[in-house]
N, C-alpha and C positions, 0 to 999 in steps of 0.2 A: 761894074758898079762905079759910079762917079766918085770923085774925091769928096764932094759934098755929102753923098750918101754914106761914105766911109766915116766921115767926120761925125755925122749924125748918129751912126751906130756906135761909134766910140764914146760919144758924149752920153748916149743912152746907157751903155754898159757901165760907165763911170757913175752915172746917177743911180743905177740899180745897186751897184757895189756899195756906194756910200750909204744909201738907204738901208741896206742890209747891215752894215756896220753899226749904224745908229740904232737900228732895231735890236740887234744882239746886245749892244752895250746897255740899252735901256732895260732889257730883260735881266741882264746880269746885275744891274744896280738893285733890282728888286730882290735878287738872291742874297745880296750883301746885307740889306737892311731888314729882310724878313726871313731869317733862318727857319728851317722846318723844325717844328717842335716834336720832340720825341714823345710818344704816347705814354702818359703816366710817369710816375717816378719808380724806377726799378729798384731803388735802395731807400730804406727808411731806418731811423735810429733803432726801432725795436728789433730789427734784424741783428743788431749788434748788442742787444740787451741794454740799451741806453734809455733812460727816462728822458722824455722830451715834451715840449709844449709847442703846438702849432701857433704861429704868430702871424699877424697881418698888419700892414701899415701902408700909408700913402706917401707918395713923393710930393715935392713942391709943385709939380705940374699935374698932380692928381691922378697918378697911376697907382693902382692897388697892387702891392707886392705880398707874396706869401713866403713864409720861412719856418725854421725850427729854432727854438732855443733849447739847447741841451745843457742842463746844469752839471757841473762837475760832481761825480759820485762822492757821497760821504760828507757834504758840508757846504756852507755858504761861502763861496770863493769870490774874491774881487778881481780875478784875472780872466779875461774873455778874449777869444780869438774870433774875429769876423772873417768869414770866407767869401771869396769872390770867384765864381766859376767862369769858364771860358765861353766863347761864342758858340752857339748851337748846343750848349750843354745845359745842365741844371744842377740844383743843389744836391740832388740824390747822388749824382756821379762825383761831386766834390766830397760828399760824406763817405762814399766808398773808399776814397783814397786817404782820408784824414781822420776817421772816427777814433782811431787809437789815441788821439790827443786828449780825449775826455779822460782816459785812464791815467793820464799824466797829471791830472788835477786842474784842468782848465775848463771853464764854461765855453761852449761852442755856439756861435750864432751863424746859421746858414740861411740864405735867402735866394730866391730866383730873381735874376734881373728881369726887367720888362721884356715882354715877347719871348720869355723862356719859362720852362717848367709850368708851374701853376699860377704864375703872376699874370696880371692883365697887361694890356698894351700889345701893339702889333708891329712896332718898329724898333729894331735894334740899330745901334750906331757904332758898334765895335769900340765903345769906350767913352764917347762924348755924353750921351744921355745917361749912360750907366753911372756916371759920377753922381748924378742926382739920386740914383737908387741907393748908392752907398751912404750919401748924406742922410737919407731917410732911415736906413737901417741903424746908423750910428745914433741918430737922434732918438729913435725908438728905444735903443738899449739904455741911453742915459736917462730918458724920462721914465722908463718902466722897470729898469733894473739898475738903479743908481749905484748900488754896492758892486754889482758885477762889472760896472764901467770904470772902476777905480784904476785899473791897468788894462789897456787894450792893445792887442797886436792884430795885424792884418796879414792875411794869407791869400794871394791871388795867383791864378794861373792863366796864361795867355791874355785874352781880353781882360780877365779879372785881375791879372798882374798889373796891367796898365792902370786900371781903376784903383787898385790898392796902392800903387806908387803915387798916383795923384793925391790920394787921401793922406798918405804919410807926409807928403809935402804940405798939404793944406792944414792938417791938424798937428801942430807940434807936440801935443800931449800924447800922441800915439807912441807906444813904447818900442815897437820893432816891426819889421816888414820881412815877409818871405815872398819873393817874386819868382815864380816858376814859369819857364817858357815865355818870358815876357818880351814882346816885340819892341823894336826900336822906334818905328814910326807907323802910323796908321796907313799911309799910302804905301809904305814898303811891304807891310804884311799882306795887304790886299793884292799888291802886285805879285808877291811870292805865291800866294794862294792861287791867283789866276794863272800864273805861268807853270808852276810846279805841279798843280793838281789838275788844271784844265787845259794846259798848253796854250794859253792865250797871251799873245805878245802885249807889252805895255802900251806901245803906240801902234794903232790908235785906240784899240779896244779898251784897255784898262784905263787909259787917260779919259776916254769918254764915259766909261762906267763911273769913275770917281766924280766926274762933272755932274752926272745925273744924280748920284748919291747926295752931293752937296745941295743940288736944287731941291730934292725931295725932303731933305732934313732942314732946309733953310738955314744951314750952318755948316761950318767946316770943322770936321772932327780932328783934323791934323794937330792944332795947337794943344789938344788934350793928350797927345802922345807922350810916352815915357821920355822921349828925347828932350821934351820941354819941361817936364816936371821933375826929372831925376835930380836936378841941381838943388832942389829944396829938401831932399831927403838926407837928414843928418843922423837919423836913428840907426841902430844896428840893423844890417840887412844881410839876408842869405839869398843869393841868386842860385837857382838850380836850372840847368839846361841839359838837354840830351845832345850828344855829338852827332846824332843822325836826324836832327830836326830840320825838316825842309822849309818850314814856315819861319822859324827863327834860327837861321844858321849861326854857327859859333862866332863868326866875325861880328854879327850884330849883337850877340849876347856879350861878347868881350868889350865891344864899344860902349854899351850901356853900363857895364860894370866899371869901366875906366872913368866914365863921366860922373859916377856917383861920388859925392864928396864925403860920405860917411867915413868916420875914422875907424869904424868897426864894421867892416864889410868882408864878405867871403863869397867865393863862387865854388859850387860843386858841379862837376860835369859827370853826368850819368852815361857811361859808355854803352853804346848801342841803342839808346833810347831815342825814339822819334817824338814828334810833337804830342804833348799831353800823355806820354807813356812813362814818365820818370818814376812814378810810384810803382807801376807794374813791373818795370825792369829792375828798379832799385831794391824792391822787396824789403827785407828786414833792415838792410843798411840804410835805406831811405827812411824808414820809420825811426830808426835810432838817431839819425842826423837831424831830422826835423824836430823830434822830441827834445834833443839836446839843445837845439837853437832856442826854442821857446822857454825851456827850463832856465836857461842862462839869462835870457833877456826880458822875460815877462814875469815880473814879480809884483806882489802887492806892495804898495807904498808902506814904508815904516810908519807906525803911528807917531803923530807929533808929540814931542815931549812938552808937557805943561811947565811953565815957569814955577819955581818953588814959591809957595805962599809966604807971606810976610812972617808967619809963625815959624815955619821951618827955616826960613832964611835968617831969622834973628839969632845972633850968637847966644849960647847958653850963659 
């Protein structure tokens, strides 16, 4: 075989290899923005003997979302927790881990992000488009349950933690934030997922995958990452992370915690917990810590004192 033929075969092999990498990266980008929906909702409030109302509302870009409003048992309460589930999950799985908070005297608002659960939409962005979903849920609460929106806390896990952190920075009236398994940056968590779960190296496969994701979304989700929004979080925050989390390793969790400027922040590390398994591993201790955090930091505003009338102010 001549040198020219060898060179041609080499260039052909390089071309085939490059085409394969591009094809695989393109397919992986679809997996990132179109997570497989789990059939139905495995958990519902009536399984926990909770009264609830199914709610529905639209986002600013006209995606219909579905959720539940669970009123606090025994009365009209002005404290509500809004829940943000993780990528590839749904509101039912969030309910499974947090239903006990209704018994602590809080209203609970759960909803499915776009492309998840029973909500419409076919594209997920691991946090960017989902901020619009939170905006819609919050506006729904304020417009339809104004008393319940007097004091609002947010609870997010993984992708939902990213959205909840963005919301806590955007809305200064939000009373407190619980961020569980919350990643540092969008590109980092996609890289961790690709390498640790799929054994895919960052370059060139993950790099190309992120390129195609940005092209498909026509936007870059990176600036919506907690790394960029955490500086605006001044309210009380509880960070929860497992020390066996392969998607959000402790180094990333500690970095995010250190960046948070809140004067009232704490971190709880659940020994042995992997990603999204803190509630399962933590058990009763988890329920007690989460309940205590919201009881301390989510309270109805004290009624405003009216100025004394001229009659009562006049000396006898």
